[in-house]
N, C-alpha and C positions, 0 to 999 in steps of 0.2 A: 181339206185344210180343216176342217167346222168340227169333220167329225174327232181328227187327229188334237184341236186342243180339249175339248170336251175330254179324250182317253186320257191326257195329263193330271188337268184336276186341277185344284188352286194351289197345291207345293210346288207344282213346277213355275206356277206364275208369281208365288212369291221370289221364289229363287232368281226368275230373270229379272224382278223389277232389283232385287239387292245386289245383281254384278250391274246394272245399269247405275245405281249410284254411284257404286267407285268406281266405275271409267270417268264418272261423271267429276267426281273428285281430284282424281288423276290427272284430269287433264285441266281442272283448276288451276292445281298445284303448278305444273309446269309452265302455264301462261307467264306468271311474272317474273320466272327466272328465265323463260325466252325474251318477253321482255328486254330486261335487267341486261341482257349480253349483247342486247342489240343496243341499246344506246349507252355502253361504256362502265354503267355502275354493276359490276356484280354484286349486288345486293343481298343480301341472304332475306330470305322469309319469314315474316314475324316469328316463328315459331325454333327457325333455330340463332336469331339473334338473341333472344331470350337467352337459350341458351350459350353463350361466349358471355353475356353480361357476367354470368354466374360462375363462370370459370375466372372472370379478373379477380376477382377480392384475395384469390388461392396466390396467384403472383405475388400479390402487392407482401403479402404475410410472409411468403419465401424471401422476400427482397428483404424487410425487414431484420427478419432473424439471422440471414448472413451478414447484414451491415452490423447490427449487436455482438455476432460474436468476432467478427474481425475488430471492435473498439474492446469489447473484453478480453482479447486476447493481446492486444495492444498494450491496454492498463495494466493485463498482469503479468507483459513482459517488461515493462517499467517500474512495475513494483518490487518483481524480481531483482532487477539491477539495481533499485538502491538498497535493496534490502540486502544481495551480496556485498555490494561494493562497502556499504558501511560496519557488515558484521564482523568478528575478531579474524586475523589469520589462525591459521595452525598453531595452534599451543607448542611451545620449545621452550625447555627449562635454559637457555642459555641466554643470561642478561644482556641487551643492547645498550650501549654509551649511546645517548648523542647530548649536543649544547644548544643550544637556544641561547645566541646571544643579543646583547643589549642594543632593547630597539628593536628585533625582530620580528618580521609581519607576521598574520593567522597562517597567509597562505606559504608562503618560505616554510614556515613552522609544519602545514601538510605536506608538500613536495618531499623534507627533509624525512619526514613519519615511512612515507611512501617507498625513498628511496632506501631504507632502512630496515624494509620487511614489517613493517609495524603497524600498519592499515592498508587497504584493499584501493583505495583510489581518493585521491588525494584531491579533486575536486569537488567529490560527493562529500567525505570530510570537511572542507571547507566549507562548502555551502551547510554543513549541521550546523556547524559552529557557528556558521554566523544566524543560522535560522534561532540557535538554543541563545543569541547573545552572549558567544564566549569567543575569548582568543588575545582579549584585551589585557586580561589579568595576568597570563604571562610572565613567570618570571625567568629573570635569567640565571643558567647556571649549567654544571652538568646533570644528565637525570640517567638512570639507570632504568630502563623500561622491559619486562619479556613480551615475546610475541605473544599473543592471543589475549594479550589485556583487554576488556571493553575500552571502548571510547570513552567513556564518562570517567573510570579510571586514570587513563591516561590524562584526561583534562583535567581532573582534579589534581594529579602528582603536580602539574604545571603551576594551579591556581595555587597551590598553597606552598610551591619553590622547592617542595622534597628534592632537593639536590641529592647528589653522592658526595661524600668526605674526600674532600680532593686529597692525592697524597703530596704530603705537608715535610717542609724541614724544620726544624725548632736548631735554636741556639740561644743560648745566655752571655753576655758582654759584662762581664763584673764592671764596677764602677772603677774608675783608674787603670785602665786598659790603655794603653796603646793602640796606635792602628796598625802594626806589627803585631801583635800580641793577636788582635782581633781575627787578621788575616790570617794566622796559624790556627785558632780554632772554630772558624765560620769555613775554612778548606775541611776542616775534619768532620763538621757535621753535614756540612750541603755539599760536599765534595765538590766544589769549586776549588782552581787551580789560586796558589796563595800570590804567585807573580801577576795573574792576571787579574789580580781581584785588586794589590796596590798600584798596578798600570792603571786602573778603570777611576781609581781613585785620586789620581794624578790628570785625568782629565776633568776639566771642568767642566768644558762644552757638551757634555751631552747629562748631565745632571742638573734635577730641577727640582731634588726634592727640599728644598728649603729657601724661603722668602731669604735669609741671613749669608744664603753663598757671595751675595754683593761684596759682602762685609770684609770678604776674605782678601786679606791683606795682598799686594801684589808684590809684595817684598821676597824675592829671590832666594832668600836666606831658608824661608820655612823646608824644613824636611819631606812634611806633607800637609800638602796644602788643607785637606780635609781633618786634622788632627784635633779633637777636642770639637767636633760638627757633629759625630754620630754618639747618637745620645746610647749610653751603656741599660741596657733594657733587656728580659727575654723577645724574645722573634719566633715567629711561628712564620712561615711563605710557606707559598706552594711549589711542591716539587718540579724542579727546574727552572728554577729564579735564576737569573742571570748575576753577573757581579755586579752593572748597573742596580740592575730591581735592587737589589737587596744595598748596596749604598743610598737609592733613594727612598728606601723605606727608613732606613734606621734617622735621613735627614730631616725626613716629617716626625720624626718620633721626638726630634730636636723641639722643633717648632709647637708640636701639641707640649711639650714640656713647659716651654716658656710659657705659652698661654696659660698657666696655673700659678703663674706668678701675679703680687700684686697689681693690681692694675696700674700703679704708679710706675715699674720699674722701669719704663722705657722713659720716661719724665727725670727719675731720679740717677738715671745711666747718663741720660744728657746733663743733670745737674755737675752730676762729678766729670764732667768733659770725659768720658769713656766710652770706646766703639764698641760692638756687640765682641768685637773680635777679642778685644781686651779684656773684656768680661770674662770672657774662655778663657783667656791664658792666664788670666789671674785666678779663676777658680780650679784651672787645674793644678795649679799649684798648690791651692789647700787641700786637693785632691790626695795630693801625693803626701803631703806632708802632715794629712791630721786625721786619726779614726775616730773620735769621737766628736759627734755633734756638734755638744756644746763647743769646743772647742774650735770652731771652724771661723767665727766672725770675730773670734779674739786673732786668730793666726794673719785671717783678712785684714783684721786690722795693723797690725806688726807690718806685714806689707805695703799698706799705704803710708804707714810713717815711716819706712822705711826713703820710701817712693818722693814723699816732701822734703828727705833732709839729702836728699841723691844720694844716698848711701846703696851701695854696691848689696841687692838680697843673700848673695851669700847661701843660695839655698841647694839642698845637696840633690835633690830630686833634678833640678837642670843637669847637672852634672852624671847623672843616673841614666836620663835620657837618652846621653850621646854613647852610651856602653853598650856594647854586645850582648851583656850578661850584666843583670843586675850582682850589685856588692852589698854584702852586710854591712861593710864598714867602707866608704871610701879612703883614698888612700892620698897622702899628699899631690904625688904626681897625679893623681887623678884631677887633683881640682887646675892643675895648668894643661889640661884638653885645651887647645885653642879651638872654639866656637862660639856664634854670636848667643847659643843658648845656654854655655858656662855665665850663671850670674857672681859669678868667684871673680874675672876679670873684665866682664861689662857689665855698668851699672844698669839699673832702669828694668823693665822687664825682657823678657826672651823674645824674639819676633812673633811666635806664635805658641799655641799650648803644645802642653808635653804630655797630654792624656786625656782620657774623656772625662769632665766631671760630673759628680752627681749634682741634682735638683738643688740640696741642701749648701751643695755648696757656690752652687750659681743665687742661693739667697745670699749667701752669707760675703760675698762679694759685694753681689749690689747694699746690703746693709751691713756691713762689718761692724765692730764696738768700736767703741772711745775708749780709746785707752792711751796712754803714751811708750805702752811697750817696746822694745826695738828686739830682743831677743829673746827669744825660745829654745828648749831641747828637753830630751824625752825623757823621764823620769826613770823607764828603767828599769821598772818595778811590777815589772807584766799589766800593768791597769791601761797600757796609751795615753797615757796623759803626757803632758807635759808640764814644766818649771817656766815661767817665764819671767822678764827682768827691764826696768826700764835702763838699767843702767852696764856698761862691761863690765864694773869689778863684780856686783849681784852677777850676772851672765857666767861669769865663772865661777863663784860659787855654786852656780846650780850645775857646773859642769861637774864638779865634784861629787855633789852629790849626789849628780847622776851616775858617778863613773863606781863609787863609792854602792849605791844599788843593784851596779850590776855583780858587782865582786861578791855582793852577799848571794844575790839571787845563784850562782856556778857556784858556794861551797854547800848551798842547798841539793 
């Protein structure tokens, strides 16, 4: 054996030593593992434990990136939802008409716009309005909006009240018109039925346009209760207005015009012992008898003088009111028509107005001229003026002068 070791030499001895150390290291590493298994705590050796700790930060990083991605995806989805919900709808050249009623809330406006295809999402639009402090200044009316309009453009239209011009009816009632003449004109201009208009004019329970309706006499002799109360003027109303709408509008115009009279007009009326109904009745007589404004107070004074003397008014216009057609000259038999409106047969005022008086005739009735005239006759010289007289004799002379003027006019 000694001789063999000598033969092997130093190199073989070194290899044997290295092999021994390797086996020792392996046994050393296995002993802790075996002990760990036996104790029920399979703890890794220090080298493996260090390797595990180095891999853990990578797992946390991936978890964070995944969570961040989910948040970004959710935020992006919300942003897209809001953007898509607030962007204009598809463009169209066909306008859509919408109506904002008085007192309509912004939420209802948004719902209306969505229903009409003008916005995509009413909830988002409502929130956008609230965020921008909009919606409280919307003005009522009819609007024409085009699909594809931006939200700001829609809101600007509502705030400025840029409504569409509604289809209207327009008619003019001349001064001195009777209610039957009005019915003919309004039926032609507004397309309403003449008989329905007259029937509505007789049903005071549905009318509320004037505070003076209460003053209408309950006298059953009135031909038309509203005669004289429908103020003559030019009217423009929404197309499709009913007969009642038209009547109330004309009645309200009477109140507006009476408000233009001197402030003491009601006091003056009371001092003279007249009601509004009587005032309108006298004013209607003046309107039908007089053309020139300067003569209105004079004729109003004559009417007052004759009433004080209990003389019949003998006004031709009251008889004309009873006829189906106006006559250029009344005949003797016309003056005998039995009616409370015939002032040749019945003293005092007729039961009510015979036409719609102008504001000038109403004012002349309130403030008549102080004179002693009892008679008047037209000059018939083309001037539309009258000759006035205090006595019947002078009146006869004036009649002769009037007839002479008429003959001279025919010769020309």
